[in-house]
DOZADO-7690 format. One record per residue (C-alpha): x, y, z; residue in three letters. Coordinates in steps of 0.2 Angstrom, whole numbers, plus 2048, in hexadecimal, padded with zeros to 3 digits. Layout:
- X	Y	Z	ALA
...
//
This chain:
- B17	65B	520	MET
- B1F	65C	531	GLY
- B10	654	539	THR
- B0E	643	541	THR
- B01	637	53A	SER
- AF9	629	544	TYR
- AF1	619	53D	VAL
- AE6	60E	548	LEU
- AE9	5FC	542	PHE
- ADD	5F4	54E	GLY
- ADC	5EF	561	ASN
- AE8	5E7	56C	LYS
- ADB	5DB	572	GLU
- ACB	5D2	56D	THR
- ABA	5CE	575	LEU
- AC0	5BC	576	GLU
- AD1	5BF	57C	ASP
- AD8	5CD	587	SER
- AEA	5CA	582	ALA
- AEB	5C2	571	PRO
- AFC	5BE	56A	ASP
- AFF	5C6	55F	PRO
- AF3	5D5	561	PRO
- AE7	5D8	553	PRO
- AEF	5E9	550	ALA
- B00	5E1	54D	THR
- AF9	5D5	540	LEU
- AF0	5E3	537	ASN
- B00	5EE	537	ALA
- B0A	5DF	52F	VAL
- AFC	5DD	522	THR
- AFC	5EF	51D	PHE
- B0F	5F0	51D	ARG
- B10	5E1	511	THR
- B03	5E9	506	ILE
- B0B	5FA	505	PHE
- B1C	5F2	502	THR
- B16	5E7	4F4	LYS
- B0D	5F6	4EC	MET
- B1D	5FF	4EB	ASP
- B27	5F0	4E5	PHE
- B1A	5EC	4D7	VAL
- B1B	5FE	4D0	GLU
- B2E	5FD	4CF	ARG
- B2D	5EB	4C8	ILE
- B20	5F1	4BA	ARG
- B2B	5FF	4B5	GLU
- B3B	5F5	4B3	VAL
- B31	5E8	4A9	ARG
- B2C	5F5	49C	TYR
- B3D	5FE	49B	ARG
- B47	5FD	48B	GLY
- B46	5F1	47E	LYS
- B40	5DF	47F	CYS
- B47	5D2	481	PRO
- B56	5D9	48B	ARG
- B61	5D4	49A	ILE
- B5E	5DE	4A9	LEU
- B6C	5E9	4B1	THR
- B74	5E4	4C1	ALA
- B69	5F1	4CB	GLU
- B59	5EB	4C2	GLU
- B5E	5D8	4C5	THR
- B60	5DC	4D8	LEU
- B4F	5E4	4D9	LEU
- B45	5D7	4CF	ILE
- B4D	5C8	4D7	ASN
- B4B	5CF	4E9	SER
- B39	5D2	4E5	PHE
- B35	5C0	4DF	TYR
- B40	5B8	4EC	LEU
- B35	5C1	4F9	ARG
- B24	5BF	4F2	PHE
- B24	5AF	4E7	SER
- B26	59D	4ED	GLN
- B27	598	4DB	LYS
- B37	5A3	4D9	ALA
- B3F	59C	4E9	ARG
- B3A	58A	4E4	ALA
- B43	58C	4D3	HIS
- B53	592	4DB	GLY
- B53	5A4	4D7	ILE
- B61	5AE	4E0	LYS
- B64	5C1	4E1	VAL
- B72	5BF	4D4	THR
- B68	5B4	4C8	SER
- B68	5BC	4B6	PRO
- B57	5C2	4B1	VAL
- B50	5CA	4A1	CYS
- B40	5D2	49B	SER
- B37	5C7	48E	GLN
- B27	5C7	484	TRP
- B19	5BF	48D	THR
- B13	5B7	47D	GLN
- B22	5AB	47E	LYS
- B19	5A2	48C	TYR
- B07	5A7	489	LYS
- B03	5A9	477	PRO
- AF2	5B1	47B	GLU
- AFA	5C0	485	ALA
- AFA	5D1	47D	PRO
- B09	5D6	471	LEU
- B0F	5E3	47D	GLU
- B0F	5D9	48D	LYS
- B20	5D5	495	ARG
- B25	5C9	4A2	SER
- B35	5C4	4AB	TYR
- B40	5B5	4A6	GLU
- B4E	5AB	4AE	TRP
- B5A	59F	4A7	TYR
- B63	592	4B2	PHE
- B73	58B	4A9	PRO
- B75	57C	4B5	ASP
- B64	575	4B0	THR
- B61	57E	49F	LYS
- B50	583	4A5	GLU
- B47	593	4A3	ARG
- B3B	59B	4B0	LEU
- B2D	5A8	4AB	HIS
- B25	5B2	4B9	LEU
- B18	5C0	4B8	GLY
- B12	5CC	4C6	LEU
- B04	5BF	4CA	HIS
- B11	5B3	4D0	ASP
- B15	5BF	4DE	ALA
- B09	5BC	4ED	LYS
- B07	5C4	4FD	GLU
- B04	5B4	507	GLU
- B15	5AE	500	GLU
- B1E	5BD	507	ASP
- B2F	5B6	50E	LEU
- B2F	5C3	51C	TRP
- B1F	5BC	523	ILE
- B29	5AC	528	PHE
- B3A	5B5	52C	LEU
- B31	5BF	539	ARG
- B2D	5AF	542	GLN
- B3F	5AA	545	LEU
- B4A	5AE	553	THR
- B5B	5A8	54C	GLY
- B5C	59A	55A	LEU
- B53	58D	550	GLU
- B5B	57C	54F	ASP
- B53	56D	545	ILE
- B5B	560	54F	LYS
- B56	568	560	THR
- B44	56A	559	ALA
- B43	557	555	LYS
- B4A	552	565	GLU
- B3E	55D	56F	TYR
- B2F	555	565	VAL
- B36	543	569	TRP
- B38	546	57B	GLN
- B27	54D	57D	ASN
- B1E	540	573	ALA
- B0C	53C	579	GLY
- B09	54D	581	LYS
- AF8	555	57E	TYR
- AF1	566	583	GLY
- AF7	578	581	LEU
- AFC	578	594	GLU
- B08	56A	591	GLU
- B14	574	587	PHE
- B1F	583	58D	ARG
- B1D	592	582	ARG
- B30	595	580	GLU
- B33	583	57A	GLU
- B25	584	56E	VAL
- B2B	594	567	ALA
- B3B	58C	561	LEU
- B32	57D	55A	LEU
- B27	588	550	LEU
- B36	592	54A	GLY
- B3E	582	544	ALA
- B2F	57C	53B	MET
- B2C	58D	532	VAL
- B3F	58E	52E	ARG
- B41	57C	527	TRP
- B30	577	520	SER
- B27	57E	511	GLU
- B18	574	516	LYS
- B17	57D	527	ALA
- B19	58E	51F	ARG
- B0B	58A	512	MET
- AFF	584	51F	THR
- B00	594	529	GLY
- B0C	58F	537	LEU
- B11	59F	541	LEU
- B1A	5A3	551	SER
- B08	5A6	559	SER
- B02	594	555	THR
- AFE	589	564	LYS
- B05	578	566	LEU
- AF7	56C	56B	MET
- AFE	55B	56A	ALA
- B0E	550	566	ILE
- B08	53F	561	LYS
- B10	52F	568	GLU
- B1B	52C	558	ASP
- B26	53B	55E	GLY
- B24	543	54D	LYS
- B12	548	549	SER
- B0C	559	550	LEU
- AFB	562	552	GLU
- AFA	574	552	PHE
- AEC	581	555	LEU
- AEC	591	549	LEU
- AE7	5A2	550	SER
- AD7	5A0	545	ASN
- AD2	590	54E	GLY
- AD7	584	540	ASP
- AE1	574	544	LYS
- AF0	56F	53A	ILE
- AFB	55F	53B	CYS
- B0D	55F	537	LEU
- B1C	553	539	SER
- B2E	556	53E	THR
- B32	54C	52D	ASP
- B2B	55C	524	ASP
- B3B	565	529	MET
- B49	564	51D	SER
- B59	56D	51B	GLU
- B55	570	508	GLU
- B46	57B	50D	GLU
- B50	586	519	ASP
- B49	598	516	LEU
- B59	59F	51F	TRP
- B62	59E	50E	LYS
- B56	5AA	506	TRP
- B59	5B6	514	LEU
- B6B	5B5	512	LEU
- B69	5B7	4FF	ASP
- B5E	5C7	501	LEU
- B6A	5CE	50D	SER
- B78	5CA	501	ARG
- B83	5C2	50E	VAL
- B94	5BC	505	PRO
- B95	5A9	502	ALA
- BA6	5A8	50A	GLU
- B9F	5AE	51B	SER
- B92	5A0	51B	LEU
- B9B	593	526	VAL
- B95	586	532	LYS
- B97	58A	544	ALA
- BA5	581	54D	GLU
- BA1	571	557	GLU
- B9F	575	56A	PRO
- BAF	570	574	LYS
- BAF	56A	586	GLU
- BBA	575	591	HIS
- BC0	571	5A2	ASP
- BCA	57F	5AB	PRO
- BCF	573	5B9	TRP
- BD7	566	5AE	LYS
- BE9	56D	5B1	ASP
- BF1	578	5BE	GLY
- BF3	587	5B4	THR
- BE5	590	5BE	TRP
- BEF	58F	5CE	LYS
- BFC	59C	5C8	SER
- BED	5A8	5C6	LYS
- BE5	5A4	5D6	ALA
- BED	5B2	5E0	LYS
- BED	5BF	5D2	GLU
- BDE	5C9	5D9	MET
- BE8	5CC	5E9	TRP
- BF7	5D2	5E0	GLU
- BEE	5E0	5D6	ARG
- BF0	5F2	5DB	PRO
- BE2	5F9	5E5	ALA
- BD7	604	5DB	GLU
- BD5	616	5DF	ALA
- BC4	614	5E6	VAL
- BC8	61D	5F7	GLU
- BCE	62D	5EE	SER
- BBE	62E	5E3	LYS
- BB4	62C	5F3	GLU
- BBE	63A	5FB	MET
- BBB	645	5EC	GLU
- BA8	642	5EC	GLU
- BA8	646	5FF	HIS
- BB2	656	5FC	SER
- BA6	65B	5EF	TRP
- B97	658	5FA	TRP
- B9F	662	609	GLN
- BA3	670	5FD	ALA
- B91	670	5F7	SER
- B8B	671	608	LYS
- B96	67F	60C	ALA
- B91	689	5FD	ASP
- B7E	685	601	ALA
- B81	68C	613	LYS
- B8A	69B	60D	SER
- B7C	69E	600	TRP
- B6E	69C	60C	SER
- B77	6A9	618	ALA
- B77	6B6	60B	THR
- B66	6B2	603	SER
- B55	6B8	606	PHE
- B51	6A8	60F	TRP
- B60	6A9	61A	GLY
- B5A	6BB	620	ASN
- B48	6B6	623	SER
//
């Protein structure tokens, strides 16, 4: 206790690349963090599952824990529309798997709108489906219309050197945010854009492991926006989720109201800059006088 521990996750460069982006150490650190986070989650999930009688509806605190876990680590849960507030209960696994042991339990959700039930076990939570892997790729500046327009305007371009890094970053962010296909194929912010086909839609990317993937701007859909899950996990109130106002053109010169303010800067009272400078000057003169007096009476002054 009270000591600092250091962990080496890897190097900042490789033999093939002196400045890889991201560095191997960063990738390893993210992997370890995901593993440790999931291990902690899994132990708590298992404890809730075998708590109390079965079947039973979970408490509000337990519901928040279970839904947050599956929203983060299970694409199956997200695809079925689970939310942080969705009611969940513990249920005997034999209801869905007759061959399961008698004492084994699972989680069950019921959706009143569709009259459907969903059964999930711990095996449905997967590291590669961790929502934060994709959320970390976003900047918050992504726009689906802008991404499609950028691809359309650059149709027919080939080669890594043809595309600016900043523009590609926004395109990658948009693809990750609005395309489940892009997320499942491994598209990340470090992926390289190799080509935009002549149709203005088809894209060719180069992954960090050297594999090539082909995607299309048609793969992006508002229904697959992962931002909604971030808002849900963050428990953002629904009433605060409003669309941004449309941009408005503003011309300050369209009327003559600015003329009445044109001379305002000359009518302002002068700021007390001079007095401040005088105070600083007086302080400096006093300091010099004190230093002279001190040197006259000190050892150095008598030498």
